[in-house]
C-alpha positions as CSV (number, residue, x, y, z in Angstrom):
1,X,-1.1,-9.6,106.2
2,X,-1.3,-5.9,106.7
3,X,0.0,-3.6,103.9
4,X,-0.5,-0.4,105.8
5,X,2.4,1.8,106.8
6,X,0.8,3.1,109.9
7,X,0.7,0.8,113.0
8,X,-2.6,-0.4,114.2
9,X,-4.1,1.4,117.2
10,X,-3.2,-0.4,120.5
11,X,-5.9,-2.5,122.2
12,X,-7.0,-1.5,125.7
13,X,-4.4,-2.0,128.4
14,X,-6.0,-5.1,129.9
15,X,-6.3,-6.8,126.5
16,X,-2.7,-5.9,125.6
17,X,-1.6,-7.4,128.9
18,X,-3.4,-10.7,128.1
19,X,-2.0,-10.8,124.6
20,X,1.5,-10.0,125.8
21,X,1.4,-12.9,128.3
22,X,0.2,-15.3,125.5
23,X,2.8,-14.2,123.0
24,X,5.7,-14.2,125.5
25,X,4.7,-17.7,126.8
26,X,4.7,-19.1,123.2
27,X,8.1,-17.4,122.7
28,X,9.4,-19.0,125.9
29,X,8.3,-22.5,124.9
30,X,9.9,-22.2,121.5
31,X,13.2,-20.8,122.6
32,X,13.9,-22.2,126.1
33,X,16.3,-24.9,124.7
34,X,18.7,-22.0,123.8
35,X,18.3,-20.6,127.3
36,X,19.1,-23.9,128.9
37,X,22.2,-24.3,126.7
38,X,23.2,-20.7,127.6
39,X,22.9,-21.5,131.4
40,X,25.0,-24.7,131.0
41,X,27.7,-22.8,129.1
42,X,27.8,-20.0,131.6
43,X,27.9,-22.4,134.6
44,X,30.7,-24.7,133.4
45,X,34.3,-24.5,134.7
46,X,36.7,-22.9,132.3
47,X,39.4,-25.4,133.3
48,X,37.3,-28.4,132.7
49,X,34.6,-27.5,130.1
50,X,32.0,-30.1,129.4
51,X,30.4,-28.3,126.4
52,X,31.8,-26.8,123.3
53,X,29.4,-24.3,121.9
54,X,25.7,-24.2,121.3
55,X,25.3,-27.2,118.9
56,X,27.4,-29.5,121.1
57,X,25.5,-28.4,124.3
58,X,22.1,-29.1,122.7
59,X,23.3,-32.4,121.2
60,X,24.8,-33.6,124.5
61,X,21.6,-32.8,126.3
62,X,19.5,-34.7,123.8
63,X,21.7,-37.8,123.7
64,X,22.7,-38.0,127.4
65,X,19.6,-36.7,129.2
66,X,16.7,-37.3,126.8
67,X,14.6,-35.2,124.4
68,X,12.9,-33.3,127.3
69,X,16.2,-32.1,128.8
70,X,16.4,-28.8,126.9
71,X,13.0,-27.9,128.2
72,X,14.0,-28.2,131.8
73,X,12.5,-25.2,133.6
74,X,9.9,-24.5,131.0
75,X,7.1,-24.6,133.5
76,X,8.8,-21.9,135.6
77,X,9.7,-20.1,132.4
78,X,6.1,-19.8,131.3
79,X,5.0,-18.9,134.8
80,X,7.6,-16.1,134.6
81,X,6.3,-14.8,131.3
82,X,2.7,-14.9,132.6
83,X,3.8,-12.8,135.6
84,X,6.3,-10.6,133.8
85,X,5.2,-10.0,130.2
86,X,1.8,-8.4,131.0
87,X,3.6,-5.7,133.1
88,X,6.8,-5.1,131.1
89,X,5.3,-5.5,127.6
90,X,1.6,-4.9,128.2
91,X,2.0,-1.7,130.1
92,X,4.9,-0.3,128.1
93,X,2.8,1.7,125.7
94,X,0.4,3.1,128.3
95,X,3.4,4.1,130.5
96,X,5.2,5.6,127.5
97,X,2.2,7.5,126.5
98,X,1.7,8.7,130.1
99,X,5.3,10.0,130.2
100,X,4.9,12.0,127.0
101,X,1.4,13.3,127.9
102,X,-2.0,12.8,126.4
103,X,-1.7,15.7,124.0
104,X,1.5,14.5,122.4
105,X,1.4,13.7,118.7
106,X,3.9,11.6,116.7
107,X,6.6,9.2,117.7
108,X,7.6,9.6,121.4
109,X,11.1,10.8,122.1
110,X,13.7,8.1,122.9
111,X,14.2,9.2,126.5
112,X,10.5,8.7,127.3
113,X,10.7,5.3,125.7
114,X,13.8,4.4,127.8
115,X,12.0,5.6,131.0
116,X,8.9,3.6,130.2
117,X,11.0,0.4,129.4
118,X,13.0,0.8,132.7
119,X,9.8,1.4,134.7
120,X,7.8,-1.6,133.4
121,X,10.8,-3.9,133.5
122,X,11.7,-3.0,137.1
123,X,8.1,-3.6,138.3
124,X,7.7,-6.7,136.3
125,X,10.9,-8.5,137.5
126,X,10.2,-7.6,141.1
127,X,7.0,-9.6,140.7
128,X,8.4,-12.4,138.6
129,X,11.9,-12.9,140.2
130,X,10.9,-16.1,142.1
131,X,10.1,-17.8,138.8
132,X,13.5,-16.8,137.5
133,X,15.2,-18.4,140.5
134,X,13.3,-21.7,140.1
135,X,13.9,-21.8,136.3
136,X,17.7,-21.2,136.6
137,X,18.1,-23.8,139.3
138,X,16.2,-26.4,137.4
139,X,18.2,-25.7,134.3
140,X,21.5,-25.8,136.2
141,X,20.6,-29.2,137.7
142,X,21.3,-30.9,134.4
143,X,25.0,-30.2,134.7
144,X,25.2,-32.6,137.6
145,X,26.9,-36.0,136.8
146,X,24.7,-39.0,136.2
147,X,23.5,-40.6,139.4
148,X,23.9,-37.4,141.4
149,X,21.0,-36.5,143.7
150,X,18.9,-33.7,142.2
151,X,17.7,-31.1,144.6
152,X,14.3,-30.6,142.9
153,X,11.8,-32.9,141.2
154,X,10.1,-30.0,139.4
155,X,9.0,-26.4,139.6
156,X,6.5,-26.8,142.5
157,X,9.0,-28.9,144.5
158,X,11.6,-26.2,143.9
159,X,9.3,-23.4,145.2
160,X,8.5,-25.5,148.3
161,X,12.1,-26.5,149.1
162,X,13.5,-23.0,148.6
163,X,11.0,-21.5,151.0
164,X,11.6,-24.3,153.5
165,X,15.4,-24.2,153.3
166,X,16.1,-20.5,152.6
167,X,13.0,-18.7,153.7
168,X,10.6,-16.8,151.5
169,X,13.3,-14.3,150.6
170,X,15.2,-17.2,149.1
171,X,12.9,-16.9,146.1
172,X,14.4,-13.5,145.5
173,X,18.0,-14.8,145.6
174,X,20.1,-12.7,143.1
175,X,17.4,-10.1,142.9
176,X,20.0,-7.3,142.5
177,X,21.7,-8.7,139.4
178,X,18.4,-9.9,138.1
179,X,16.9,-6.4,138.4
180,X,20.0,-5.0,136.7
181,X,19.9,-7.6,134.0
182,X,16.2,-7.2,133.3
183,X,16.3,-3.5,133.3
184,X,19.1,-3.5,130.8
185,X,17.9,-6.4,128.6
186,X,14.2,-5.9,128.7
187,X,14.2,-2.1,128.5
188,X,16.7,-2.5,125.5
189,X,14.3,-5.0,123.9
190,X,11.3,-2.7,124.3
191,X,13.0,0.5,123.2
192,X,15.0,-1.1,120.3
193,X,11.9,-2.9,118.9
194,X,9.8,0.3,119.2
195,X,12.5,2.4,117.7
196,X,13.5,0.0,114.9
197,X,9.8,-0.5,113.9
198,X,9.2,3.2,113.8
199,X,12.3,3.7,111.7
200,X,11.4,1.0,109.2
201,X,7.9,2.4,108.9
202,X,9.3,5.9,108.4
203,X,11.5,4.5,105.6
204,X,8.4,3.3,103.8
205,X,8.3,-0.4,104.9
206,X,4.7,-1.7,105.5
207,X,3.6,-2.7,109.0
208,X,3.9,-6.5,108.3
209,X,5.6,-9.7,109.3
210,X,9.0,-9.0,107.7
211,X,9.1,-5.6,109.4
212,X,8.3,-7.3,112.7
213,X,11.0,-9.9,112.2
214,X,13.7,-7.3,111.3
215,X,12.6,-5.2,114.3
216,X,12.7,-8.3,116.6
217,X,16.2,-9.2,115.4
218,X,17.4,-5.6,116.0
219,X,16.0,-5.7,119.5
220,X,17.6,-9.1,120.2
221,X,21.0,-8.1,119.1
222,X,21.0,-4.9,121.1
223,X,19.8,-6.6,124.2
224,X,22.4,-9.4,124.0
225,X,25.3,-7.0,123.5
226,X,24.3,-4.9,126.5
227,X,22.9,-7.6,128.7
228,X,25.4,-10.5,128.5
229,X,27.7,-9.4,131.4
230,X,24.9,-8.9,133.9
231,X,23.2,-12.0,132.6
232,X,26.2,-14.2,133.4
233,X,26.5,-12.7,136.9
234,X,22.8,-13.2,137.5
235,X,22.9,-16.8,136.5
236,X,26.0,-17.6,138.6
237,X,24.4,-16.0,141.7
238,X,21.0,-17.5,141.3
239,X,22.3,-21.0,140.6
240,X,24.7,-21.0,143.6
241,X,23.8,-23.3,146.5
242,X,22.7,-21.8,149.8
243,X,25.3,-22.1,152.6
244,X,25.1,-25.5,154.3
245,X,24.9,-25.8,158.0
246,X,28.1,-26.5,159.9
247,X,28.8,-30.1,160.7
248,X,29.4,-30.9,164.4
249,X,32.9,-29.8,165.2
250,X,33.4,-28.4,161.7
251,X,33.3,-25.1,159.9
252,X,30.2,-23.9,158.1
253,X,30.3,-24.1,154.3
254,X,31.3,-20.8,152.7
255,X,29.0,-19.6,149.9
256,X,30.6,-19.3,146.5
257,X,29.7,-15.6,146.2
258,X,28.8,-13.1,148.8
259,X,26.8,-11.1,146.2
260,X,26.8,-9.9,142.6
261,X,29.8,-7.6,143.0
262,X,31.9,-10.4,144.5
263,X,30.7,-12.7,141.8
264,X,31.8,-10.2,139.1
265,X,35.2,-9.6,140.7
266,X,35.9,-13.3,141.0
267,X,34.9,-14.1,137.5
268,X,37.1,-11.2,136.2
269,X,40.1,-12.4,138.3
270,X,39.7,-16.1,137.7
271,X,38.5,-16.3,134.1
272,X,39.1,-12.9,132.5
273,X,36.7,-10.4,130.8
274,X,35.5,-12.9,128.2
275,X,33.8,-14.8,131.0
276,X,31.1,-12.1,131.0
277,X,30.3,-13.2,127.4
278,X,30.2,-16.9,128.1
279,X,27.3,-18.4,126.1
280,X,27.0,-15.3,123.9
281,X,26.0,-17.3,120.8
282,X,23.2,-19.3,122.5
283,X,22.2,-16.1,124.4
284,X,21.7,-14.3,121.1
285,X,20.0,-17.4,119.6
286,X,17.7,-17.3,122.6
287,X,17.1,-13.5,122.8
288,X,17.0,-13.0,119.1
289,X,14.6,-15.8,118.4
290,X,12.5,-15.0,121.4
291,X,12.1,-11.4,120.2
292,X,11.2,-12.4,116.7
293,X,8.6,-15.0,117.8
294,X,7.1,-13.0,120.6
295,X,6.8,-9.6,118.8
296,X,5.6,-11.3,115.6
297,X,3.0,-13.3,117.5
298,X,1.9,-10.2,119.5
299,X,1.6,-8.1,116.4
300,X,-0.6,-10.7,114.7
301,X,-2.7,-11.1,117.8
302,X,-3.2,-7.3,117.9
303,X,-4.1,-7.4,114.2
304,X,-6.7,-10.1,114.8
305,X,-8.1,-8.2,117.8
306,X,-8.4,-5.1,115.7
307,X,-10.1,-7.0,112.9
308,X,-12.5,-8.6,115.4
309,X,-13.4,-5.2,116.8
310,X,-14.1,-3.9,113.3
311,X,-16.8,-6.6,112.9
312,X,-18.6,-5.7,116.1
313,X,-21.6,-3.4,115.9
314,X,-20.8,0.1,117.1
315,X,-22.6,1.2,120.3
316,X,-24.8,4.2,120.0
C-alpha cells in the first residue's frame, strides 16, 4: 500500500485504456446484481408492484429464477465495459491534460475536468450503446411471468434478433437518453472522483486504498443523484418492445413511447415526479459499489504497473 501523498504518474494512454477495461469489467461482474434489481424496480407497474425494494427484488430473483438470475446481461455488460471504459476512463486524463495544455502545472481547473469527462463519455457511449440495449433487454426479460416466451436466449441471440427485426439502428434504440444519461452519470463519476481524490490528498490523506474508497463513494453518490431521472427514462425506452406489424384487417401496435421526451412526460403524468427516482437505493448500491471496486482496482493496477516499470532496466 502506498503511503505517498502525491498520486503516481499515469501510465501511457494505451496501457491506461487496457487497465481501465479490466478494472471496469471486474466492477461490472461484482455489481451487476444491483443493476438488474434496479432495472426490475424501474420497469414495474406502480399500480401492481411485484418487488418491494432492493433486498426483496434480489431475494425474489434468487428464489424464483435461480442463482444466475441477478447476473442476466452480464455478458453484454462486460462487453459494454470493454468498449466503453477504455475510452471514457482510459482517455480521460490524456483529454483533460490536452484541454489544459502541456505547460500547465498543478491540479487542472474543474471546467476542463468536466469538458474532458463529457467528451470521453459521449464518444464512449456512442461506441458502446448497442451493448447497453442488449444488457437492458436481457435484464428486463426476467420480469416476464413464468412460462412466458422469452425473446432472447442470450447476448449473441439478442444482437442477431434486434438487427433482423429492427435493423442495425435498432442497436442504438434509446441512444438519445442513453447519451444524456451517460454524459451526466459518467462525466460526474470521472470529475467527482478526480476532484474528491485531489481534495483528500490536499487535506493530507495518503494516496492509498481508503482514500480511493472514499473518493469512489463520493463519485457514486454524486452520479446517482444527478443521473437517476435520465437513467429511468433510458431504461424505459430501451426495454420497450418494437412496434409489431399490423394483423390482417387490424391496426398496428402503437409503441409505448414515441421517444425519451414522450416517455418522461408520460411517467410524470401517470406516476408523478418520484417515478424518476424509482430504484434509487439499488441504483446507488450499484453505482457506489461499482465506483469503489473499479477505481480501487484501477489504482492498484496502476501502482503495480508503476512498480513493474521501476524494476525494468533504463534504456540508454
